[in-house]
C-alpha positions as MATLAB code, in Angstrom:
seq = 'MQAVIVGADRIEGIRGEILRVADQFGIKGIDHWTGRKAAESRRQLSCRTGLVVFVCDRANHMLMRNVRKQAEEMGIPVVFARHSATDVRERLDDLSGARVRRAS';
ca = [
      14.577    6.250  -23.329;
      13.097    7.336  -20.062;
      11.737    5.687  -16.950;
       8.450    6.719  -15.370;
       7.894    6.506  -11.620;
       4.181    6.359  -10.842;
       2.635    6.882   -7.427;
       5.277    8.128   -5.022;
       5.710   11.466   -3.280;
       9.402   11.235   -2.418;
      11.363    9.619   -5.194;
      15.001   10.236   -4.299;
      15.674    6.621   -3.262;
      13.680    5.173   -6.148;
      15.396    7.511   -8.611;
      18.760    6.330   -7.283;
      17.845    2.694   -7.842;
      16.742    3.391  -11.413;
      19.950    5.298  -12.115;
      21.910    2.314  -10.767;
      20.559    0.108  -13.596;
      20.017    2.864  -16.172;
      22.749    1.637  -18.510;
      21.261   -1.872  -18.660;
      17.887   -0.497  -19.735;
      19.113    2.440  -21.818;
      17.473    4.960  -19.483;
      18.540    8.578  -19.977;
      15.832   10.428  -18.021;
      13.225    9.888  -15.322;
       9.664   11.246  -15.280;
       7.393   11.218  -12.219;
       3.612   10.988  -11.894;
       2.403   11.384   -8.308;
      -0.984    9.808   -8.980;
      -2.637   12.332   -6.668;
      -4.779   14.027   -9.314;
      -7.737   12.339  -11.009;
      -6.530   13.495  -14.422;
      -3.350   11.432  -14.031;
      -5.456    8.289  -14.388;
      -5.863    9.230  -18.050;
      -2.273   10.225  -18.826;
      -0.550    8.549  -21.728;
       2.892    6.985  -21.586;
       5.381    8.607  -23.915;
       6.747    6.644  -26.853;
      10.179    7.292  -25.265;
       9.233    5.312  -22.133;
      11.363    2.218  -21.627;
      10.559    1.297  -18.014;
       7.713    1.939  -15.564;
       8.176    1.697  -11.794;
       4.743    1.623  -10.154;
       4.657    2.276   -6.402;
       1.533    0.358   -5.406;
       0.712    1.809   -2.013;
       0.619    5.402   -3.266;
      -1.670    5.215   -6.316;
      -5.234    4.189   -7.123;
      -6.397    1.133   -9.049;
      -7.677    3.074  -12.036;
      -4.252    4.589  -12.586;
      -2.643    1.171  -12.191;
      -4.955   -0.388  -14.790;
      -4.345    2.431  -17.252;
      -0.559    2.353  -16.910;
      -0.365   -1.457  -16.996;
      -2.565   -1.675  -20.103;
      -0.535    0.949  -21.963;
       2.751   -0.675  -20.976;
       1.563   -4.109  -22.134;
       0.436   -2.713  -25.482;
       3.770   -0.937  -25.957;
       5.900   -3.830  -24.686;
       7.341   -1.808  -21.803;
       8.468   -3.634  -18.647;
       6.614   -2.631  -15.476;
       7.978   -3.055  -11.968;
       5.409   -3.088   -9.161;
       6.819   -2.317   -5.717;
       5.907   -1.046   -2.294;
       7.154    2.367   -1.267;
      10.746    1.484   -0.484;
      13.977    1.780   -2.403;
      14.970   -1.687   -1.192;
      11.888   -3.269   -2.745;
      12.472   -1.351   -5.989;
      16.104   -2.564   -6.002;
      15.011   -6.199   -5.670;
      12.408   -5.873   -8.441;
      14.846   -4.125  -10.808;
      17.516   -6.757  -10.113;
      14.973   -9.496  -10.904;
      14.015   -7.710  -14.121;
      17.606   -7.095  -15.240;
      18.464  -10.726  -14.463;
      15.563  -11.887  -16.634;
      16.766   -9.635  -19.471;
      20.266  -11.116  -19.268;
      18.915  -14.682  -19.319;
      16.711  -13.890  -22.344;
      19.620  -12.348  -24.255;
      21.826  -15.439  -23.738;
];
């Protein structure tokens, strides 16, 4: 599976946070959509996508609606965060904690 980061320009910190929990989610690769081009609002999530990290302050609402709708239809977890690795870490920890509780 792969993770998709949507809406950030610099993703090194966010990529690091995803890699930190990659084993828990079965993530093998990371894709990145900047959200800067209008055509990205119509992009389709891959069937290999297992996690979406949406950076809210760097993308438009149309892109957010499209990604959220696709993820809901495919049953993919979405993490919404501000543009900071710390915020992404907290959201991913919350999500991984919820997955552990559900599995028990």
